[in-house]
C-alpha positions in Angstrom: 0.0 0.0 0.0 1.4 3.4 -1.0 1.4 5.9 1.9 1.0 9.6 1.3 3.8 11.9 2.2 3.2 15.2 4.0 5.1 17.5 1.7 5.1 20.9 3.3 7.3 24.0 3.7 6.4 24.1 7.4 7.4 20.5 8.0 10.7 21.1 6.1 11.4 24.1 8.3 10.6 22.2 11.5 12.8 19.3 10.3 15.8 21.5 9.4 15.7 23.5 12.6 14.6 26.8 11.2 11.9 27.3 13.9 14.3 26.7 16.8 17.0 28.9 15.2 14.6 31.8 14.9 13.5 31.4 18.5 17.0 31.1 19.9 19.1 33.6 17.9 19.7 37.2 18.9 17.7 39.8 17.1 20.7 41.2 15.2 21.4 37.8 13.7 17.8 36.8 12.9 17.5 39.0 9.8 20.7 37.8 8.2 20.0 34.1 9.1 16.4 34.4 8.1 17.4 35.8 4.7 19.8 32.9 4.1 17.2 30.4 5.2 14.6 31.9 3.0 16.8 31.3 0.0 17.5 27.8 1.2 13.9 27.0 1.8 12.9 28.4 -1.6 15.4 26.0 -3.3 14.3 23.1 -1.2 10.6 23.9 -1.7 11.2 23.6 -5.5 12.8 20.2 -4.9 9.9 19.1 -2.7 7.4 20.0 -5.5 9.5 18.0 -7.9 9.5 15.0 -5.6 5.7 15.3 -5.2 5.3 15.3 -9.0 7.6 12.4 -9.4 5.9 10.4 -6.7 2.5 10.9 -8.5 4.2 9.7 -11.7 5.3 6.6 -9.9 1.7 5.7 -9.0 0.6 6.3 -12.6 3.3 4.0 -13.9 2.3 1.4 -11.3 -1.3 1.5 -12.5 -0.1 0.9 -16.0 2.0 -2.1 -14.9 5.2 -0.3 -15.9 7.1 -1.4 -12.8 10.7 -1.0 -14.0 10.1 2.6 -14.9 8.2 3.2 -11.7 11.1 1.7 -9.6 13.7 3.9 -11.3 11.7 7.1 -10.4 10.9 5.8 -6.8 14.5 5.3 -6.1 15.2 8.8 -7.2 12.4 10.1 -4.9 13.9 8.2 -2.0 17.3 9.8 -2.4 15.6 13.3 -2.7 13.7 12.7 0.6 16.9 11.6 2.4 18.7 14.7 1.2 16.0 17.1 2.1 14.7 15.6 5.3 17.5 13.4 6.6 17.8 9.6 7.0 15.0 9.3 9.6 11.8 11.1 8.7 8.2 9.9 8.2 8.3 10.9 4.5 11.5 8.9 4.1 9.8 5.9 5.6 6.9 6.5 3.1 9.4 6.4 0.2 10.9 3.2 1.5 7.5 1.6 1.8 6.4 2.6 -1.7 9.6 1.3 -3.3 9.2 -1.9 -1.4 5.6 -2.1 -2.8 6.9 -2.0 -6.3 9.4 -4.7 -5.7 6.6 -6.8 -4.1 4.5 -6.5 -7.2 7.4 -7.7 -9.3 7.8 -10.7 -7.1 11.2 -9.4 -5.9 10.5 -10.4 -2.3 14.0 -10.5 -1.0 14.5 -6.8 -2.1 11.0 -5.7 -0.8 11.3 -7.3 2.7 14.2 -5.2 4.2 12.7 -2.0 2.9 9.3 -2.9 4.4 10.9 -3.6 7.7 13.1 -0.5 7.6 9.9 1.6 6.9 8.0 -0.1 9.8 10.8 0.5 12.3 11.1 4.1 11.3 7.3 4.7 11.6 7.3 3.1 15.0 10.2 5.2 16.3 9.0 8.5 14.9 5.2 8.2 15.1 4.5 5.7 17.8 3.1 2.2 17.8 -0.5 3.1 17.1 0.0 5.3 14.1 -2.1 4.3 11.0 1.1 4.1 8.9 2.4 1.5 11.3 -0.7 -0.6 10.6 -0.2 -0.2 6.9 3.4 -1.4 7.1 2.4 -4.4 9.2 -0.3 -5.4 6.8 2.0 -5.0 3.8 4.5 -7.4 5.4 1.6 -9.8 6.1 0.8 -9.8 2.4 4.5 -10.4 1.5 4.8 -13.4 3.8 1.4 -14.8 2.7 2.5 -14.5 -0.9 5.5 -16.6 -0.1 3.5 -19.3 1.8 4.7 -18.3 5.2 1.4 -18.4 7.0 2.8 -18.1 10.5 4.5 -14.9 9.7 1.6 -13.6 7.8 -0.7 -14.2 10.7 1.8 -12.6 13.1 2.1 -9.3 11.1 -1.6 -9.2 10.1 -2.8 -9.6 13.7 -0.6 -6.8 14.8 -1.7 -4.6 12.0 -5.4 -5.3 12.6 -4.9 -4.5 16.3 -3.5 -1.1 15.5 -6.3 -0.4 13.1 -8.8 -1.4 15.8 -7.3 1.0 18.4 -7.4 3.8 15.9 -10.9 3.0 14.8 -12.1 3.1 18.4 -10.7 6.7 18.7 -12.3 7.8 15.4 -15.7 6.3 16.2 -16.0 8.3 19.4 -15.0 11.6 17.9 -14.7 11.8 14.1 -17.0 13.4 11.6 -19.5 11.1 9.8 -17.4 11.5 6.6 -14.2 10.5 8.4 -15.8 7.5 9.9 -17.2 6.2 6.7 -14.0 6.8 4.8 -12.0 5.0 7.5 -14.3 1.9 7.4 -14.0 1.9 3.6 -10.2 1.9 3.8 -10.0 -0.9 6.3 -12.4 -3.1 4.5 -9.4 -4.4 2.5 -7.8 -5.9 5.6 -11.1 -7.5 6.7 -11.2 -9.3 3.4 -7.4 -10.0 3.7 -7.9 -11.7 7.1 -10.8 -13.9 5.8 -9.0 -14.7 2.6 -5.8 -15.7 4.5 -7.8 -18.3 6.3 -10.4 -19.6 3.9 -8.3 -19.3 0.7 -4.7 -19.8 1.8 -4.9 -21.8 5.1 -8.3 -23.3 5.5 -7.1 -25.8 8.1 -5.1 -23.4 10.2 -6.9 -22.7 13.5 -4.9 -19.6 14.2 -5.9 -18.1 10.9 -9.5 -19.0 11.6 -9.4 -17.3 15.0 -7.9 -14.2 13.4 -10.5 -14.0 10.7 -13.4 -14.6 13.1 -12.1 -12.0 15.6 -11.9 -9.5 12.8 -15.5 -10.3 11.7 -16.8 -10.0 15.2 -15.2 -6.6 15.7 -16.1 -5.1 12.4 -19.3 -6.5 11.1 -22.2 -4.0 11.4 -19.6 -1.4 12.4 -20.7 1.1 9.8 -23.8 1.8 11.9 -21.6 2.3 14.9 -19.5 4.8 12.9 -22.6 7.0 12.3 -23.6 7.0 16.0 -21.6 8.7 18.7 -20.7 5.8 21.1 -19.8 8.2 23.9 -23.1 10.0 23.4 -25.1 6.8 23.8 -23.1 5.9 26.9 -23.5 9.3 28.3 -27.3 9.0 28.3 -27.1 5.9 30.5 -24.5 6.6 33.2 -24.8 8.3 36.5 -24.3 12.1 36.6 -21.1 11.8 38.6 -19.4 10.0 35.7 -20.3 12.7 33.2 -17.2 14.8 33.9 -15.0 11.8 33.3 -16.7 11.0 30.0 -16.4 14.6 28.9 -12.6 14.6 29.7 -12.2 11.3 27.7 -14.2 12.8 24.8 -11.8 15.8 24.7 -8.7 13.7 24.8 -10.0 11.3 22.1 -10.7 14.3 19.8 -7.2 15.4 20.3 -5.9 11.9 19.5 -8.0 11.7 16.4 -6.7 15.1 15.2 -3.1 14.0 15.7 -3.7 10.8 13.9 -5.6 12.1 10.9 -4.8 15.8 10.7 -1.4 16.3 12.4 0.0 19.9 12.7 2.4 20.5 9.7 5.0 22.3 11.9 5.2 19.6 14.6 8.5 17.6 14.4 8.4 13.8 14.8 9.8 13.6 18.4 7.3 16.1 20.0 4.6 14.5 18.0 5.3 11.1 19.5 5.6 12.5 23.0 2.3 14.1 22.7 0.5 11.0 21.3 2.1 8.9 24.1 0.9 11.3 26.8 -2.6 11.5 25.4 -2.8 7.7 25.2 -1.8 7.3 28.8 -4.4 9.8 29.9 -7.1 8.1 27.8 -6.3 4.7 29.3 -6.5 6.0 32.8 -9.9 7.6 32.2 -11.2 4.4 30.5 -10.1 2.3 33.4 -12.0 4.6 35.8 -15.1 4.6 33.7 -15.0 0.8 33.2 -15.0 0.3 37.0 -18.0 2.7 37.4 -20.2 2.0 34.4 -21.3 -1.4 33.1 -22.5 0.2 29.9 -19.1 1.8 29.2 -17.4 -1.5 30.0 -19.5 -3.5 27.6 -19.4 -0.9 24.8 -15.7 -0.4 24.9 -14.2 -3.8 25.9 -12.3 -5.6 23.2 -14.3 -8.4 21.5 -12.7 -11.8 21.9 -14.0 -15.2 20.9 -13.5 -16.5 24.5 -15.6 -13.8 25.9 -18.5 -14.5 23.5 -18.3 -18.2 24.2 -19.2 -17.5 27.8 -22.7 -16.5 26.7 -23.4 -19.4 24.4 -25.5 -22.2 26.1 -24.5 -25.8 25.6 -27.4 -26.5 23.2 -26.7 -23.4 21.1 -24.4 -22.3 18.3 -23.6 -18.8 17.0 -23.6 -18.8 13.2 -21.8 -15.7 11.9 -22.3 -15.3 8.2 -20.1 -12.9 6.3 -19.9 -11.8 2.7 -16.3 -11.2 1.6 -14.2 -10.7 -1.4 -11.5 -13.4 -1.8 -8.1 -11.9 -2.3 -5.2 -13.8 -4.0 -2.0 -12.0 -3.6 -0.2 -14.3 -6.1 -2.5 -13.4 -8.9 -2.0 -10.7 -11.5 -2.8 -7.3 -10.2 -6.1 -7.0 -12.1 -7.1 -10.5 -11.1 -6.4 -10.4 -7.3 -10.0 -9.8 -6.3 -12.4 -12.7 -6.8 -16.2 -12.6 -7.0 -17.8 -12.1 -3.5 -18.4 -15.2 -1.4 -20.5 -16.0 1.6 -18.8 -17.8 4.5 -20.1 -19.0 7.9 -18.3 -19.4 11.2 -20.0 -21.7 13.7 -19.1 -21.0 17.3 -20.3 -23.1 20.2 -19.3 -22.9 23.9 -16.2 -24.9 23.3 -15.5 -25.1 19.5 -15.1 -23.1 16.3 -16.0 -24.4 12.8 -16.3 -22.8 9.5 -17.4 -23.2 5.9 -17.1 -21.2 2.7 -20.5 -21.3 1.1 -19.3 -20.2 -2.3 -20.1 -17.3 -4.6 -22.7 -14.9 -3.4 -24.5 -14.3 -6.7 -26.2 -17.7 -7.1 -27.1 -17.6 -3.4 -28.7 -14.1 -3.8 -30.6 -15.4 -6.8 -32.1 -18.2 -4.7 -32.9 -15.6 -2.0 -34.9 -13.6 -4.5 -36.8 -16.6 -5.7 -37.6 -17.7 -2.2 -38.9 -14.2 -1.2 -41.1 -14.0 -4.3 -42.6 -17.4 -3.5 -43.2 -16.3 0.1 -44.8 -13.0 -1.0 -47.1 -14.6 -3.5 -48.0 -17.6 -1.4 -46.9 -20.0 -4.1 -46.8 -23.8 -3.6 -43.4 -23.6 -5.2 -42.1 -22.1 -1.9 -41.2 -25.6 -0.8 -38.9 -26.0 -3.9 -37.2 -22.6 -3.4 -36.9 -23.1 0.3 -35.2 -26.5 -0.2 -32.9 -25.1 -2.9 -31.8 -22.2 -0.8 -31.3 -24.5 2.3 -29.1 -26.8 0.2 -26.5 -24.2 -0.5 -26.7 -22.2 2.7 -28.0 -24.1 5.8 -27.3 -27.7 4.9 -23.4 -27.1 4.8 -23.8 -25.2 8.1 -25.9 -28.0 9.7 -23.1 -30.4 9.0 -21.0 -28.4 11.4 -23.7 -27.9 14.1 -23.6 -31.3 15.7 -26.4 -31.7 18.2 -27.1 -27.9 18.6 -30.7 -27.0 18.1 -30.7 -23.3 19.0 -29.1 -21.2 16.3 -28.0 -17.6 17.0 -28.0 -16.5 13.4 -26.1 -13.4 12.3 -26.8 -13.1 8.5 -25.1 -10.8 6.0 -26.0 -9.3 2.7 -29.3 -10.6 1.1 -29.5 -13.3 3.7 -30.7 -10.7 6.1 -34.0 -10.6 4.2 -35.2 -14.2 4.8 -36.7 -16.2 7.6 -34.3 -19.1 8.1 -37.0 -21.0 10.0 -39.0 -21.3 6.7 -36.1 -23.1 4.8 -36.7 -26.8 4.1 -34.2 -29.5 4.9 -33.3 -32.7 3.1 -36.2 -34.5 4.7 -38.6 -31.9 3.3 -39.4 -30.4 6.7 -39.3 -26.7 7.6 -36.4 -25.9 9.8 -38.7 -24.4 12.4 -39.7 -28.0 13.4 -36.2 -28.9 14.6 -34.4 -25.6 15.2 -34.9 -22.4 17.1 -33.6 -19.4 15.3 -32.7 -16.2 17.2 -31.3 -13.4 15.0 -28.4 -11.1 15.9 -27.1 -8.2 13.9 -23.6 -9.2 15.0 -22.3 -11.9 17.3 -20.7 -9.2 19.6 -24.2 -8.3 20.7 -23.9 -11.3 23.0 -21.7 -9.1 25.2 -24.8 -7.1 26.1 -26.1 -10.1 28.0 -23.8 -8.9 30.8 -26.1 -5.9 31.4 -28.9 -6.1 33.8 -30.7 -2.8 33.5 -34.1 -2.4 35.3 -37.2 -1.4 33.4 -38.6 2.0 34.6 -42.1 2.1 33.2 -45.0 -0.1 32.5 -45.5 -1.6 29.0 -46.4 1.0 26.3 -48.1 0.4 23.0 -48.6 2.9 20.1 -51.1 1.9 17.5 -53.3 3.3 14.7 -51.6 6.8 14.5 -53.5 9.6 12.8 -51.1 10.4 10.0 -53.2 13.3 8.6 -53.6 15.5 11.7 -50.8 17.1 13.8 -49.8 15.0 16.7 -50.8 16.0 20.2 -48.0 18.2 21.4 -49.1 18.2 25.0 -47.2 15.9 27.4 -48.7 12.4 28.1 -48.3 10.9 31.5 -46.7 7.5 31.4 -46.8 5.2 34.5 -43.7 4.1 36.2 -43.3 0.5 37.0 -40.5 0.7 39.5 -38.3 3.1 41.4 -35.8 4.6 39.0 -32.3 3.2 39.3 -29.5 5.5 38.1 -27.4 2.8 36.6 -27.6 -0.8 35.5 -25.8 -3.5 37.3 -23.3 -6.0 35.9 -24.2 -9.6 35.7 -21.9 -12.6 35.0 -23.0 -15.0 32.3 -26.0 -17.0 33.2 -25.6 -20.8 33.5 -25.9 -22.7 30.2 -29.4 -23.7 29.0 -31.1 -21.0 30.9 -34.5 -20.6 29.2 -33.6 -23.7 27.1 -34.9 -24.3 23.6 -37.4 -27.0 24.5 -37.6 -28.2 20.9 -40.8 -30.4 20.7 -41.9 -32.7 18.0 -44.9 -31.6 16.0 -47.1 -34.3 17.6 -46.4 -32.8 21.0 -47.8 -29.4 20.1 -51.4 -29.0 21.3 -52.2 -32.6 20.3 -52.5 -31.6 16.7 -51.2 -33.4 13.6 -48.9 -31.5 11.4 -49.3 -31.7 7.6 -46.3 -33.0 5.8 -44.9 -30.8 3.1 -45.7 -33.5 0.6 -49.4 -32.9 1.1 -48.9 -29.4 -0.3 -46.5 -30.3 -3.1 -47.7 -29.7 -6.6 -50.8 -27.9 -5.5 -51.5 -24.2 -5.4 -51.7 -23.1 -1.8 -55.3 -22.0 -1.1 -55.8 -18.7 0.7 -58.6 -18.3 3.2 -61.9 -17.2 1.7 -61.5 -13.9 -0.1 -58.0 -13.6 1.1 -56.2 -11.2 -1.3 -52.9 -12.0 -3.0 -50.0 -9.7 -2.4 -48.6 -10.2 -5.9 -45.4 -8.9 -7.2 -41.9 -9.0 -5.9 -42.3 -6.2 -3.3 -43.4 -8.0 -0.1 -44.5 -4.8 1.5 -47.2 -4.0 -1.1 -50.8 -5.3 -0.7 -53.6 -4.9 -3.2 -56.6 -5.6 -0.9 -57.4 -6.1 2.7 -58.0 -9.8 3.4 -60.8 -10.8 5.8 -60.2 -12.8 8.9 -59.2 -16.5 8.6 -61.0 -18.9 10.9 -60.0 -19.0 14.6 -57.3 -21.5 15.5 -58.9 -24.4 17.2 -57.2 -26.6 19.8 -54.3 -24.3 20.4 -55.3 -23.2 23.9 -54.8 -19.6 22.9 -57.8 -17.3 22.3 -58.2 -15.3 19.2 -57.8 -11.5 19.4 -61.6 -10.9 19.0 -62.4 -13.4 21.8 -59.9 -11.7 24.1 -61.6 -8.3 23.3 -64.9 -9.7 24.3 -66.3 -10.0 20.8 -67.8 -12.9 18.9 -65.6 -14.2 16.1 -67.2 -13.7 12.7 -66.7 -15.9 9.7 -64.3 -14.6 7.0 -67.0 -13.5 4.5 -68.8 -11.4 7.2 -65.8 -9.5 8.2 -65.3 -7.8 4.8 -63.2 -4.7 5.0 -61.2 -4.5 8.2 -60.0 -1.0 7.2 -56.5 -2.3 7.6 -53.3 -2.1 5.6 -55.0 -2.6 2.3 -53.4 0.3 0.5 -49.8 -0.8 1.1 -47.0 0.6 3.1 -45.9 3.6 1.1 -47.7 6.0 -1.2 -46.3 8.9 -3.2 -47.7 12.2 -2.2 -47.9 14.7 -5.0 -48.3 17.7 -2.7 -45.3 19.5 -1.4 -44.8 18.7 2.3 -43.5 21.0 4.9 -39.8 20.5 5.4 -39.0 19.4 8.9 -36.1 20.7 11.0 -35.5 17.1 12.1 -32.7 15.2 10.6 -33.9 12.8 8.0 -33.4 11.9 4.4 -34.8 14.4 1.9 -36.3 11.4 0.0 -39.0 11.3 2.7 -40.5 14.5 1.5 -42.9 12.8 -1.0 -44.0 9.9 1.2 -47.5 9.6 2.7 -49.3 6.8 4.4 -52.8 5.5 4.6 -54.5 4.8 8.0 -53.9 1.5 9.8 -57.3 1.0 11.4 -56.6 -2.7 11.7 -53.9 -2.0 14.3 -56.7 -0.9 16.7 -57.8 -4.5 16.5 -54.3 -5.5 17.5 -54.3 -3.2 20.4 -57.7 -4.5 21.6 -56.5 -8.0 21.4 -53.2 -7.5 23.3 -54.4 -5.1 26.1 -56.2 -7.8 28.2 -53.1 -10.0 28.1 -50.4 -7.6 29.1 -50.7 -6.2 32.6 -50.7 -2.4 33.0 -50.3 -1.9 29.2 -50.7 1.7 28.3 -52.1 2.2 24.8 -51.8 5.4 22.8 -53.6 5.8 19.5 -54.6 8.5 17.0 -53.0 11.9 17.7 -51.4 10.6 20.9 -49.2 8.0 19.0 -46.4 10.6 18.6 -42.7 10.8 18.1 -42.7 13.1 21.2 -44.1 10.3 23.3 -41.4 7.8 22.2 -38.7 10.3 23.1 -40.2 10.8 26.5 -40.1 7.1 27.4 -37.7 5.9 30.1 -37.2 2.2 29.5 -40.7 0.7 29.5 -40.7 -3.0 30.2 -42.3 -3.6 26.7 -42.6 -1.2 23.8 -45.1 -2.3 21.1 -45.4 -0.1 18.0 -48.1 -1.0 15.4 -47.6 1.4 12.5 -46.0 1.8 9.1 -42.4 0.9 8.9 -40.3 1.7 5.8 -36.9 1.9 4.3 -35.5 3.6 1.3 -33.2 1.8 -1.0 -29.6 3.2 -1.1 -27.6 3.6 -4.3 -24.6 1.3 -3.9 -21.2 2.9 -4.3 -19.7 1.0 -7.3 -15.9 1.0 -7.4 -14.5 2.9 -10.3 -11.5 0.6 -10.6 -10.6 -3.0 -10.0 -10.0 -2.5 -6.4 -11.8 -2.9 -3.1 -11.2 -1.0 0.1 -8.3 1.1 -1.3 -7.7 2.9 -4.5 -5.8 0.0 -6.0 -6.0 -2.8 -3.5 -2.3 -2.4 -2.6 -1.1 1.2 -2.8 -2.1 4.3 -0.8 -1.1 7.2 -2.9 -0.3 10.8 -2.3 -3.7 12.6 -2.3 -4.1 15.7 -4.4 -7.0 17.5 -6.0 -6.6 15.5 -9.2 -6.9 12.2 -7.4 -9.9 10.1 -8.4 -11.2 8.0 -5.4 -12.2 4.4 -5.7 -15.8 5.3 -5.3 -17.1 8.7 -6.4 -19.3 10.0 -3.5 -22.9 11.0 -4.3 -25.5 12.4 -1.9 -27.2 8.9 -1.9 -24.2 6.8 -1.0 -22.8 9.4 1.4 -26.0 9.8 3.3 -26.2 8.3 6.8 -28.1 5.0 6.2 -29.9 5.5 9.5 -31.7 8.4 8.0 -33.3 6.2 5.3 -35.4 3.9 7.4 -37.9 4.5 10.2 -41.4 4.6 11.5 -44.4 6.8 10.7 -46.2 8.3 13.6 -49.0 10.8 14.2 -48.8 13.8 11.9 -46.5 12.0 9.4 -48.4 13.2 6.3 -48.4 16.7 7.5 -44.8 16.5 8.8 -46.1 18.2 11.9 -46.3 16.7 15.3 -45.7 19.4 17.9 -42.1 20.4 17.5 -41.5 17.1 15.6 -42.3 15.9 12.2 -43.9 12.5 12.9 -40.9 10.7 11.2 -38.9 8.6 13.6 -35.8 7.6 11.7 -33.5 4.8 12.7 -31.0 7.4 13.6 -33.4 8.9 16.1 -34.2 5.4 17.4 -30.6 5.0 18.5 -31.2 7.9 20.9 -34.3 6.5 22.6 -33.8 5.6 26.3 -34.5 1.9 26.1 -31.8 0.5 28.4 -33.9 -1.7 30.6 -36.6 -2.4 27.9 -36.9 -6.2 27.7 -38.8 -6.4 24.5 -39.6 -4.1 21.5 -42.3 -5.4 19.1 -42.6 -3.7 15.7 -45.8 -4.8 14.1 -45.5 -3.0 10.8 -44.3 -3.7 7.2 -40.6 -4.1 6.5 -39.5 -3.2 10.0 -36.9 -5.9 10.1 -35.4 -5.3 6.8 -33.7 -1.9 6.4 -31.0 -1.1 3.8 -28.7 -4.0 3.1 -25.0 -3.2 2.9 -22.7 -6.0 2.0 -20.3 -6.9 4.8 -21.9 -4.6 7.3 -25.1 -6.3 8.1 -28.5 -4.6 8.0 -28.9 -0.9 8.6 -32.3 0.1 9.8 -34.5 -0.5 12.7 -33.2 -3.9 13.6 -29.8 -2.6 14.4 -31.0 0.8 15.7 -33.1 -0.7 18.5 -30.0 -2.8 19.5 -28.0 0.4 19.8 -30.8 2.1 21.8 -30.4 -0.5 24.6 -33.4 -2.7 24.0 -32.7 -6.3 25.0 -34.7 -8.0 22.3 -36.9 -7.2 19.2 -39.7 -8.9 17.3 -39.9 -7.4 13.8 -41.6 -8.2 10.5 -39.9 -9.0 7.2 -43.1 -8.4 5.2 -46.7 -7.3 5.8 -49.3 -9.8 6.7 -53.1 -9.0 6.9 -54.4 -7.3 10.1 -56.3 -10.2 11.5 -53.4 -12.6 11.0 -51.0 -10.2 12.7 -53.4 -9.7 15.6 -53.8 -13.4 16.0 -50.1 -14.0 16.0 -49.4 -11.2 18.5 -52.1 -12.3 21.0 -50.7 -15.9 20.9 -47.2 -14.7 21.4 -48.0 -12.5 24.4 -50.0 -15.2 26.0 -47.0 -17.5 25.9 -44.8 -14.8 27.4 -47.3 -14.4 30.1 -47.1 -18.1 30.8 -43.3 -17.7 31.4 -42.0 -19.0 28.1 -38.6 -17.7 26.8 -38.9 -14.8 24.3 -37.6 -16.5 21.2 -39.0 -20.0 22.0 -42.5 -18.4 22.4 -42.4 -17.2 18.9 -41.3 -20.5 17.6 -44.2 -22.3 19.3 -46.6 -19.8 17.8 -45.1 -20.5 14.4 -45.5 -24.2 14.9 -49.2 -23.8 15.9 -49.9 -21.7 12.8 -48.1 -24.2 10.7 -50.7 -26.8 11.8 -53.7 -24.6 11.4 -55.9 -24.6 8.3 -55.3 -21.7 6.0 -52.1 -20.7 7.9 -49.7 -23.5 6.9 -48.0 -21.5 4.2 -44.9 -19.7 5.6 -46.3 -16.4 4.3 -48.4 -16.4 7.4 -46.2 -17.9 10.1 -42.7 -16.8 9.1 -43.1 -13.1 8.6 -41.8 -12.2 12.1 -38.3 -12.8 13.3 -37.0 -12.6 16.8 -33.7 -10.8 17.5 -31.7 -10.3 20.7 -31.9 -11.8 24.2 -33.8 -15.1 23.8 -34.3 -15.8 27.5 -37.5 -15.5 29.5 -38.5 -12.0 30.6 -37.7 -11.2 34.2 -41.2 -9.9 34.7 -44.3 -9.7 32.6 
């Protein structure tokens, strides 16, 4: 990787002692000396400009594959740097690194290695152990040794380079601008792929390579979302007042460290620079140690992620399946052929073992995902075929590594975020829900949150049937408190394994009902309930008509929502129009809406929503089951209300959820992660980045998904606009909330970004502090949703574990007439803490 030199007259003056001379010399001498030095600096400045021009020429020749010509000029640049700056200077180290890089691409490893090492030692001495250029040098050496088949040395240097990058990333995430954060994540994506490729492509049987790849995934996956939320701000909202001053001091120091790392003063010589960075690091470490002792949230958010730590939270009957999409990198290939087509891979982690499997190229898997989702949305009988085909290339290879584990903590990536794994079909033509419990995670490191034991502070709250067309109620709403407020959460050790268990039952044990075999449905068109409308089309969130209510579920031991509300259950034809979500999730509004002062995507301006009267049915069904449930509807279902909440035990929101598709940033060259996959060049105004930024691909993805609340169509809800974006969700006070239920369309989807998990509400509610979430992947009719929700809450009330309760509901629906198609029972996925609620 080419490293940019900091060519500057000020740095030249500092290096050559001009600054100290002007300070120390008598006044009568200054004028004469200053005149002489001005002449000298003018001459040297011309030489520096020439060196800068030559170095840019080196890069251009490298891009053209003209290595011999590039090397001749790079050697000249190195000599110029030594003459102008001395033998030890960061820019001399840069010239050494870049010359080594050219030797490396020619396969002249014996000549590249000593130059790489010399550059590394110079960076460490002059800039400190944690400087980004130190990480670059370490990673370059890792590539060199990997190319020569020395896996041990490659792992050694790459692990050190990744550790330096992680330390710098932690600093930047806490203090940097959004643009700096996203740029940094883009630059280090190369080493993420490098670590995975070193294992799966070069050393698939090397356990140390596996551990390095997995650790990198656990630390970086879904990190983009963390880069656009201020970690210290989130922690600040959940710590005691007496710790605020410490956190403010740490924030200030981290900002200074970030400035030194990424925007160093041009007139600061190397030695004072290193002294300053060392002093700031020591101060930061002292403050971090104090805060970690005082705040469980701070400790969990900032502690390094390790495999051993995560394994403490995985029960004996459970496996964490971390799926990642990566780009295979072959250092030995020709420069324009080093990057392969993207692959999916899975790492399977149990309490005492690690396994892995490369699932192959992503494109055919994504095609099967699309087919499966279309079959789900259109309720086709062919869903069994597509479910089996997708399982065969994704879950079947993973199952071979599971052993006897029946509870799967699944952390998908890419398009696999958009499917219900429970609805895949195994080699025995059975849905996976019959034999496995699936709990979703946005990243495996979320298991560390199980250490937190925050108390809920308010009774359960439900928002339903918002009035989108009238301004929301701006007056305050009283919300009951469920317990005395505790100023901070406590720290809990890992619970014993199998707490909450999976309790996987055979179909015959469930409510005494017989389950239809898939073969009974094969080859036939799946019949909808009487007059039940077809969604049609690929968009799972669009509905053409509002289906009437299917028959009540018999023999399940769970009452239907209408029975719970004290009503008589009507037959489907008599129900007619429920006034539900028949007009779909999103409509274009041709009128010009009032622009809000709230931060959100400008693409929201033309969105409007139709009423969700059917969610009132949902509220009526749930209220008798959940003790002390406070229900807010109409103009009271506001954004203001949500922002006033203080960790209600349960938060249930029945409204429209949405996400706006992002325009992907397509690389302009053959590279990934860096401008050329191996060089980091001198940046100047003429440099063309790997991905040309646009407003769409530069926009915070958390501004492009959210919930519609009262006043949405008017963009007026008191001082708010009725649009609760995922970015705003991250700032809700939900530490202590045991369960968030989003009964809406597309709430569990969000914008997919390869290698970074799902942006959107699923990840946002994790960051807000909520222990667990139940969210929909597509819209189901009002009555079906109400039926499912009432059954789920009844099981929670009976003491069942949160994730297992949803699985049991799915198994019941699978057995019921009209509900056996996964369109009905697989739309909701459970994410987060799977264990029983502490109280209901």
